[in-house]
ZAMARGU-4260 file (C-alpha; in steps of 0.2 Angstrom, whole numbers, plus 5000, padded with zeros to 4 digits):
<rodrens>
0) 4982/4980/4885 | 4968/4988/4893 | 4960/4978/4908 | 4944/4985/4915 | 4933/4980/4929
5) 4921/4970/4918 | 4935/4959/4913 | 4940/4956/4931 | 4923/4952/4936 | 4920/4939/4922
10) 4937/4931/4927 | 4933/4930/4945 | 4916/4923/4942 | 4922/4906/4938 | 4910/4893/4930
15) 4894/4902/4933 | 4881/4909/4921 | 4870/4923/4927 | 4878/4922/4944 | 4872/4903/4946
20) 4882/4887/4945 | 4876/4879/4928 | 4880/4861/4934 | 4869/4864/4949 | 4855/4871/4938
25) 4856/4856/4927 | 4854/4844/4942 | 4838/4853/4949 | 4830/4859/4933 | 4819/4844/4931
30) 4815/4842/4950 | 4810/4860/4955 | 4799/4874/4948 | 4806/4891/4943 | 4803/4899/4959
35) 4811/4885/4969 | 4826/4886/4957 | 4828/4905/4959 | 4827/4903/4978 | 4840/4889/4978
40) 4852/4897/4967 | 4849/4915/4973 | 4845/4922/4956 | 4830/4931/4949 | 4815/4922/4940
45) 4821/4931/4924 | 4838/4923/4925 | 4830/4906/4927 | 4820/4909/4912 | 4835/4914/4902
50) 4845/4898/4907 | 4830/4887/4902 | 4830/4896/4885 | 4848/4893/4883 | 4846/4875/4887
55) 4832/4872/4874 | 4843/4880/4861 | 4858/4869/4864
</rodrens>
């Protein structure tokens, strides 16, 4: 079976989405604004927007 770098990166990432811990995002989502969330998790504002959109769809 072929095993490439992308698969390796996804397996080593663990339980994160867009490079952020989803459970931590859920905890702070209602308390902080988008800029503060991005700074706290070390992700971009675009990633924060994508995470919020995914939450609203669920």
